[in-house]
RODO-2510 file (C-alpha; in nm, 4 decimals, decimal comma):
residues 61
     n   res          X          Y          Z
     1     m     0,1512    -1,5769     1,4390
     2     d     0,2830    -1,2212     1,6147
     3     l     0,1594    -0,9701     1,3622
     4     s     0,3444    -0,7126     1,5613
     5     q     0,6688    -0,8635     1,4068
     6     w     0,5383    -0,8045     1,0382
     7     r     0,5760    -0,5000     0,8442
     8     f     0,4032    -0,3878     0,5099
     9     v     0,3996    -0,1221     0,2296
    10     v     0,0808    -0,0202     0,0669
    11     l     0,0940     0,1295    -0,2873
    12     t    -0,1828     0,2250    -0,5425
    13     r    -0,2264    -0,0121    -0,8356
    14     s    -0,1567     0,2393    -1,0671
    15     r     0,1495     0,3673    -0,8933
    16     v     0,2822    -0,0183    -0,8974
    17     a     0,1664    -0,0376    -1,2766
    18     a     0,3587     0,2829    -1,3599
    19     t     0,7024     0,1042    -1,2589
    20     g     0,6490    -0,1453    -1,5436
    21     r     0,7168    -0,4424    -1,2906
    22     t     0,4921    -0,7179    -1,1695
    23     s     0,6379    -0,6925    -0,8339
    24     l     0,8666    -0,4539    -0,5974
    25     s     1,1475    -0,5122    -0,3550
    26     w     1,0906    -0,3945    -0,0249
    27     n     1,3482    -0,0899    -0,0967
    28     r     1,1740    -0,0222    -0,4347
    29     a     0,8354    -0,0124    -0,2847
    30     l     0,9371     0,2481    -0,0275
    31     a     1,1292     0,4332    -0,3070
    32     e     0,8119     0,4492    -0,4832
    33     g     0,6481     0,6431    -0,2225
    34     g     0,5331     0,3480     0,0152
    35     v     0,5484     0,3858     0,3788
    36     d     0,6612     0,1319     0,6290
    37     l     0,3434     0,0111     0,8203
    38     g     0,2958    -0,2024     1,1142
    39     y    -0,0330    -0,4555     1,0944
    40     d    -0,2330    -0,1927     1,2855
    41     g    -0,2069     0,0667     1,0026
    42     l    -0,2509    -0,1345     0,7219
    43     a    -0,6436    -0,1324     0,7067
    44     d    -0,6401     0,2419     0,6778
    45     a    -0,3409     0,2452     0,4361
    46     i    -0,5432     0,0036     0,2214
    47     r    -0,8573     0,2144     0,2461
    48     s    -0,6687     0,5442     0,1552
    49     a    -0,5062     0,3735    -0,1420
    50     a    -0,8240     0,2632    -0,2616
    51     a    -0,9766     0,6025    -0,2238
    52     a    -0,6849     0,7644    -0,4214
    53     e    -0,7117     0,5151    -0,6893
    54     l    -1,0744     0,5653    -0,7295
    55     g    -1,0527     0,9389    -0,7210
    56     g    -1,2065     0,9644    -0,3505
    57     g    -1,5097     0,7483    -0,4184
    58     f    -1,4236     0,4405    -0,2025
    59     t    -1,6669     0,3806     0,0506
    60     q    -1,6644     0,1093     0,3004
    61     g    -1,9391    -0,1330     0,3207
***
């Protein structure tokens, strides 16, 4: 599996919930403020989304 060929979009749970949908298309996720990411940026984006969702109280560990 070549992860460099994969693309991801990360949004906070509350942002997804605000759409009233249970899933989003690629274009809709981008329109909701998601950013097109490669695998190498995925972990940081998830951490940032978790911190935003928890009001900055997220710590790794």
